[in-house]
C-alpha positions as CSV (number, residue, x, y, z in Angstrom):
1,M,33.5,29.6,-215.0
2,G,30.4,31.8,-216.8
3,P,31.3,34.4,-219.5
4,Y,31.3,37.8,-216.2
5,E,34.6,35.1,-214.4
6,H,36.1,34.6,-218.6
7,L,36.1,38.4,-218.9
8,I,37.0,39.3,-215.5
9,H,40.0,36.5,-215.6
10,T,40.8,38.2,-219.0
11,F,41.1,41.9,-217.7
12,N,43.2,40.1,-214.5
13,F,45.5,38.6,-217.4
14,M,45.8,42.2,-219.5
15,A,46.5,44.6,-216.4
16,P,50.0,44.4,-216.2
17,A,50.4,45.4,-219.2
18,W,48.5,48.4,-219.2
19,G,49.8,49.6,-216.3
20,I,53.3,48.9,-217.2
21,A,52.3,51.2,-220.7
22,L,50.2,54.0,-219.0
23,F,53.4,54.2,-216.6
24,C,55.7,54.8,-219.5
25,A,54.1,57.4,-220.4
26,I,53.1,59.3,-217.4
27,A,56.6,58.8,-216.9
28,A,58.6,59.7,-220.0
29,R,56.2,63.0,-219.5
30,V,56.5,64.2,-216.1
31,G,59.6,62.6,-215.5
32,A,62.3,62.1,-217.9
33,P,62.1,64.8,-219.8
34,R,65.9,66.0,-218.5
35,W,67.3,62.8,-220.7
36,L,64.2,61.8,-223.2
37,P,62.4,64.4,-225.5
38,L,59.0,65.4,-225.7
39,A,57.0,62.2,-227.3
40,P,54.8,64.0,-230.2
41,W,52.1,61.3,-229.8
42,S,49.7,62.1,-226.7
43,L,49.6,60.2,-223.9
44,F,46.6,57.9,-224.8
45,T,47.7,57.2,-228.3
46,Q,51.3,55.8,-226.2
47,T,49.4,54.5,-223.7
48,L,47.3,52.4,-226.5
49,F,50.5,51.2,-228.1
50,S,52.3,50.6,-225.8
51,G,49.3,48.6,-223.9
52,V,48.5,46.7,-227.7
53,L,52.8,45.7,-227.8
54,G,52.7,44.5,-224.1
55,T,49.3,41.9,-224.2
56,A,50.8,40.6,-227.3
57,V,54.2,40.1,-225.3
58,L,51.9,38.5,-223.3
59,V,49.7,35.9,-225.0
60,G,54.0,35.5,-226.1
61,G,54.4,33.9,-223.0
62,V,51.7,32.2,-222.5
63,L,51.9,30.2,-225.5
64,V,55.8,30.1,-225.4
65,W,55.7,29.1,-221.6
66,G,52.8,27.2,-221.5
67,V,51.7,29.5,-218.2
68,D,50.9,32.5,-216.9
69,G,53.1,34.8,-214.5
70,K,56.8,33.5,-215.6
71,M,58.8,36.4,-214.4
72,A,60.8,36.0,-217.7
73,T,57.3,37.5,-219.8
74,Y,56.9,39.9,-216.8
75,C,60.6,41.5,-218.0
76,A,60.7,40.8,-222.1
77,L,56.5,43.1,-221.1
78,I,58.8,45.9,-219.2
79,I,62.0,45.7,-221.9
80,T,59.1,46.2,-224.4
81,C,57.2,48.8,-222.9
82,A,60.1,50.5,-222.4
83,T,61.4,50.3,-225.7
84,A,58.4,51.3,-227.3
85,Q,58.2,54.2,-225.6
86,W,61.8,55.8,-226.5
87,L,61.2,54.8,-230.0
88,M,58.3,56.6,-229.4
89,C,60.2,59.9,-227.9
90,K,62.6,59.8,-230.5
91,G,65.1,58.9,-228.7
92,W,67.7,57.7,-230.0
93,Q,67.9,61.8,-231.9
94,R,69.4,63.2,-227.8
C-alpha cells in the first residue's frame, strides 16, 4: 500500500468514532433537550472531545483484540461517546 491508501485506511478506521461523536452531539441538542440540559460547549467542541475519546477506544480495541471491527469495540465506542455527551451536558444535575 502506498501513502494514499494508508491515509484512506486511517480515515476509514476513525470514521465510526467521529460519526458517532457528531451524532451524539446533534442528538443531545435536537432530540434530547427535555431530559438532558443543553451543554455549555459548542457543537464543534463536543464533537471534537467525543471523537478523540472514540478514536482512543478504537485504538484500544485493536490493541486488546488484535483486529479491527469487533462488536465489543463498537459497543465500548457507543458507551464512551454517550457517557462523554452526558457528562458534557451535566446530565447528573437533572
